[in-house]
N, C-alpha and C positions, 0 to 999 in steps of 0.2 A: 356654194353656201346658201342656205335658205333659212327662213324664219318667218313667224307670223307678223303681220302688220298690227299696230295698235289701232284702237277704234277711233276713226276720225270724228271730230266734232261736227263736221258738215260733210255730207257724202259726195257732193259734187259742186259745180259752179255753173252759173248761167252765162259766164263769159264765153265769147267765141273761142273755138279751139286755138291753142297756141301753135299747133302744127308740130308738136313734139314727136321725135323719133326716139328709139331706145336700142340702138345697135349694140351697145356694150352689154346691156342686160340680156339681149337676145343671143348674142354670140359668145359671151363669156359669163354665163350666169353665176359662176362660182365666186365672183368678186363683189357681189351685191346682195343686199337683203331688202325685201319689200318693207317699206316703213312709211308711217304718216307723221307729219309734224304735230307738235303740241298745239293745243287750243290757244289762240290769242284773243283776248276779250275785246280789243278795240284796235285792230291793225290800221295803220295810216302810213301812206307813203310820205316821208318827210323830204326826200330828195330823189329825183329820177334823172338818169343820164339820158336826156332826150335823143341826142345824136346816136348813142349806142342802141337805144330802143328802136329807132328808125332803121338802123342797119340790120336789125333782126326782124324787120317787118312787123313789129309789135304796134298795136294801136295805143297811142299815148293816153287817150281818154279812158279806155278800158283798163289799162294798167293802173291808172291813178284812182280808179273807182274803189269803193269798199270791197268789192269782190276781188278786184285785181290785187289790192293790198293783202287780202286774205290768202291768195295763192302765193304771193311773194313773201309772206310770213311763214308759210308751211302749214297754216291752219286749215286752209281749204284746198283739197286736192284738185289739180286741174282735170278738166273733163276728159282730156284725151291722153292721159299718161298715168302710169303707176309710179309713184315716187319711191326711191330706194336710198338706202345708206350704203356707202362704199366701204369695203373691207381693205385693210392694208396692215402691214407690219412696219417695223422701222428701227433703225439705230438712233436712239436719242442720247445726245452727248456721248456717243461711242458705245452705248450699251444697247444690246438687242432686246426689243420687246416684240414677242411673236404675234400679238394681236393689238392693234390700235384702232384704226377705222374712223369713220365719221362719227365722232362722239357728240357732235352738236350740229350736224349738217345733213342735207338731203340733196340728192341729184333729182331735179324736177324732170329733166329730159334734155334732148339734143335738138338744136335748131341749126339753120344755115344762115350765115351772115351775107352781106351784100357782095362779098368777094367769093362766095360759093363755098366757104369753109364750113365744115361741121364744127359746132361748138357746144359745150355744155352750159346749161343754166343751172346753177348750184346755189343752195342756200347755206348760210352760216348763222347759227344761233337759233335754229328752229325747234329746239327741244331735245330731250334725251333720246338715245337710240340704244340698240344692243351693245354698242361700242363705247358707251359713256363712262364706264369704269367708275361709277359712283358720282360722276359730275351731274350738274343740273341741266346740261345741254343748252343753256341760255347764253345770251350775249347782251351787252349793254350798249347804249347808243353811242357813247364816246368811242369805244373800241371799234365799232362798226363804221362810224364816220371816219375814223383814222384810216382804216383799210381803204375806204372809198377815196379819200383824199390822196393817199400816197400811191395807190395803184394807178390812179388817173394822172398823177404827176409823173410817174415812171413811164406811162404811155406817151405823154407829151415829150419826154426826154428821149423817145425812140428806143426804149429798152423793152424787150419782150416781157410781157406781163399778163397775168389775169387782169380782168377789168371789172369795174363795178357798175352794175345796172341801177341799183336802187338800195336805199336804206329804208326799212319799214319799222316804225315803232309798234310795239305789241299791245300797249295799254296796260302793262303790268310793271311792277317793280321787281328788280332782280337783286338779290343780296350779294354783296361783295365785301371785301375787307373794310373798305371805307364807308360801308353802309349801303342802304338801298339806292339803286340807280334805275333810270328808265330802261326797260327791256327793248331790244331791237334785233332785227334780222338783216343781214346783208345778202343781197342777190348779186352773185358774181358770175362772170362769163369767162370761160377758158377754152382753148382749143381741145383740151381734155384735162381731166384730173388724174390721169395715170401718173404714178410716181415710182421712184426706185422702190419705195416701200410696198407698192402694189405687187411688184415682182418678187420681193422678199416674202410676201405672204403666199403668192402662188407657188414659189419654189418648194415650199414645205407641204404642198398638197399634190398628190399624185395626179398627173395628167393635166394640170392647169397651166403650166408655164407656156407650153407651145401655143395653145389657142390664144392666150393673152398676148404673147409676142406677135403672133400673126395678125391679131387685131390691131395692135399698136403700129405695126409696120404699115398695114393697109391704110390706117388713119393718118399717120404722121409722115411716113417715109415710103409712099406707094411705089417709088422708083425701084424698090427692092423686091416687090411682090413676085416678079418673074424669075428672080435669082434661084439657082439651085440651093437646096437646104444647107449644103456645106459652106455656102458663101453668104446666104441671106442674113443669118443671125449675127455673123461677125460684122457685116456691113451695117446692120442695125445698131450694134454697139458703137461702131465708129461714128455714126451719125449723131448719136446722143452725146458722145464724148466731144465732138466738134461743137454741137449746140451749147453745151455747158461751158466749154472753154470760151466761146464768144460771149456768153452771158456774164461770166465772171469778169471779163475785161471791161464790159460796159458798167457793171456795178462799181468796179474800182474807179472808173473814169469820172464818176459823179459823186464819189464819196459815200456810197450807199452801204450801210451796215445791216445785213439781214437780221442777225440776232439769234436765229434758231434754225441753223442749217442741218437739221436732222435729215436722214434719208427719206422720210415721208414728206419732206418739203423740197425734194429735188425732183423736178418733173422730167418726164420722158421727152416732152416737146421742147424743152429749153425755155419755158416761160417762168418768170418769177411768180412764186405763190406764197401766200400766208404773210400778211403784214402785221404780225403781232408786236413783238418787241424790236421792231426795226427803227432806224433813225439815220440821219445824215450827219456827216462830219461838219463841224465848224473848224476848229484848229486841226491841222493835219497831224495825225499820230497813228502809225500802224497798229499800235496796241489798244486803240480805242474799243471799248466795250460799253454798250448801253443797257443790255438786257439784265434785268434783276436776277435772273436764274443762271446766268453764265459766270459762275464764281471763279472758274479757272481761266477764263479768257479763251476757251476753245474756239469760239466763233468771233474773235476779234476781227476788226476790219482787215488787217494785213494777213490774217490766216485764211481768208475766204477761198482763194484759188486752191490752196492745198487741201482744204476740207472738201471742196467739190471733187477733187481728184480721189480722195479717200471714199467719198460716197459712190463714185463711179466704179471703184474697185468692188464695192459691195454689189452693185448692179451686175458687173461682169460675172461674179460668182453665181448669180441666178441663171445665167445663160450657158453655163458650162455644158450641160447635157445636150443642148441644142446645137452648139458649135461643133462638137465632135464627141462621138461615143467613147473615145479614148481620153480619159481625164488629162493625162500629161500633154497630149496634143492640143486639147482645148485650152488648157492653162497657158501654154506657150503662145498660142494665137491671140488670145484675149490680152495677155500681158504685153505683147508687142504693140497692140493698139493703145492700151492704157498708158504705156510709156511715152506716147506722143502727146499726152495731155499738156505737159509743161511747155513744150515747144509751141503747141497750138495756142495756149493761153498767151505766151510771150509775144507771138506774132500778132494776135488780136490787140493786145495791150499796146504794143509798139505802134500799130496802125492808128489806134484811137488817140494816142498821145501825139502822134505826128499831126493829126488834124487839130487837136486842142492847142498845139504850139505853133500852128501856122506854117508847118513844113509841107512842101508840095509832094514829097514822096510818101509811100505807104509804110515807111519805117523811120525810126528816129534813133539817134545815137544813144545807146543804153546808158553810158556814163552821164550824158547830159540830163537824162530823166532822173537817174539815181541821185545826182548832185542836187537837182531841184528838190527832190524828196527830202534830202538832208537839210537843205536850207529851210524848207517849210517846217520841218520837225523842230529844228533848233530854235526857230523864232515863233513857233506856235501860230503860223500864218494860216489864214482862212483858205481852205482848199478852193471853194467856189469863187471867191473874190479874186484869187490869184490870177486866173486865166483872163478874166475881163481886164484886170489891171495890166497884164502883159500886152493885151491889144491896145490899151491906151498908151503904153510905152512906145509902141510902134508909131502911134499918131503924134508922138512928141510930148506927151504928158506923162512925166515920170512919177508924179506925186502919188498916184494910187498904189503902185507897187512899192515905192519907197516907204509908204506907211505900213506895209506888211513885212518887208524885210529891209533892214537898214542898208543904205547904199554901200557902205564900206564892206558889208558882207556879201552883197549881191553883184558887185561890179564885174567881177571876173565871169560869173555865170551869165550875166546879161550880155556881155560882149560875145561869148561863145554862141549863145542862142541867136543873137542878131546876125552873127556871121552865117550861121546855119540857114536862117531865113533868107539872107541876101544871096546865098548860093543859087537859089531858084530864080533870081533876078525878077522877082515880082514887085509890083507897086506895093509899098508897105501899107498904104491905106487900104488897098484891096485885101491884103493879107489879114489886116486887123478886122475887116468886115467879115471875112471868112471865119476867123476865130470866133467872132460874136455869134455866128450862125450855129455853132456847135457847143459853145460854152454858156450855160444858163446864167441869167441874172438871178432868177428866183428858183429856189428849191423849198421843200417843206421844212423850213428851219424849226428846230425842236421847240424853241420857246414860243413860236407863233402857233405851231400845232397844239401845244399844250394849252395855251390860252384859248384858242378857238374851240377845243373840245370841252374845256371847262364851261365855257359860255353855252355851248350847245346842250350840255347835260342839264344846265339850268333853264333851258328853253329858248335861248337866243342864238339863232342860226346865222345871224348877219356876219360875225367875224369869220365863221367857217366858210361862208359863201364868198366873201372877199378874198380869203386866202386861196380857195379853190380856183378862183378866176386868175389869180396871179400865177400859181404853179402850173396851170394848164396852158399858159402862154409864157413859157419860161425864158425865151430868148428875146422877148420884146420889152426893152426898157421903157418904163413910163415914169414921169416925174411924180405922179400921185401915188406911186407904189414904192417910193424910196425906202420906207421902213421895212419892207419885205426883203430887201437885199442885205440888211445888216445882220451880223452875227449876234448870237445871244449875249446878254450881259454876263460877265465873268461869274457873278454870284449865282446865276442860273445853271451854267454849264457844269460847275464844280460838283453838284450833287445830282445831276439829271440821270434818271433811270427810266427804262421802258418796261412794260409788263405785257404778258401774253393775253390778258383780258378774260381768262377763264376763272 
């Protein structure tokens, strides 16, 4: 796919070269369009992820300079790269849209991190593109700081995720339903931005799926490069199924609700992407929905594993011609792999719950976990507080868990759980310490995120910075952060919704 770039406001930059590469553009040109970001009248870096910048060998002073802010806003093209908008299709709330693409985003280029991995540096909110579908292509500071905060919290929780390098304000106001808000651009880093939707786009264009698949395999699953064609693409599919099954289990373990699990938000790498209408559970309830646009609850918390399975079925459909030239044979092979998704997810979830509950094995009694879920649902108990409270129970302090679930309701379950813990004959205090190492004290609680973003929109970044500090050290309890561990007031949670930010 090709198209003309719009006229840049500035033709180049005096910054030292970033060292960008462009392997996706060079090897699979049909999934990108050359494009330049919109003019930003006064770009300024309002927050920079210093550690991430260093891991990419970026010079902090240069990145913070006016020229660096211009590059990270999309307003100034980097000297050593041609920026592009990426094309993709997708199923949105189950309905296929043949052309979506980066409606307000640009791929600046590819870098290498300090682990030797190739990564994308990608902008969000940099202006309209050929894929904007009538939108303004802009973003506002609150929504971009939200993605920065939650993606970095997810990274600290050891969940595969895109990461945030910087938020840059543009010096202009962007109109939204609530009125004008400060414009901003997020610079984010991903091991790639290839999605199920990218393959849905390629599958409808002759000759594009195989080079895209070969590129994705070489970049993400290079162990399959030498496989014979009849094995390579099926192994690729199985690797993506495994990555997404693991990701779903990790989401569920921390009470994360993505909110918009369309196929264009399902990555080939297994990283979490797009933190628009996402949120975290307070009270445990599988039916929890936060997104203002999810009217039917399709992407409710408890539906997330099944939806990822559905999205993977759409991915499998795009690989049919590559797996086998005989459609029935290809369908049989891909279906056999897809049918393992449920077991893979349950194994991952069982393992993570074993760690959360202090059990030494890699599996946990399914009934024990199911009964805990029922207890928490019946008593609207806080998901995050529950596991820290259980660790305290092992230390002899029953009050925290008793405050979440009444003792007369929990006594039988607690006895079964403590028996399961004791089977491993571990010191209970050591078990409790191990539980604390995997169960966070601090998550991006919705009321705190909401308050911090409101303050930031009004020009006060201090609440945001304090919250960011807490959620990026999620396992380390500190007395001066006690407010960050508390659930939202009931009057907040009752009407809380999240929005996609467009």
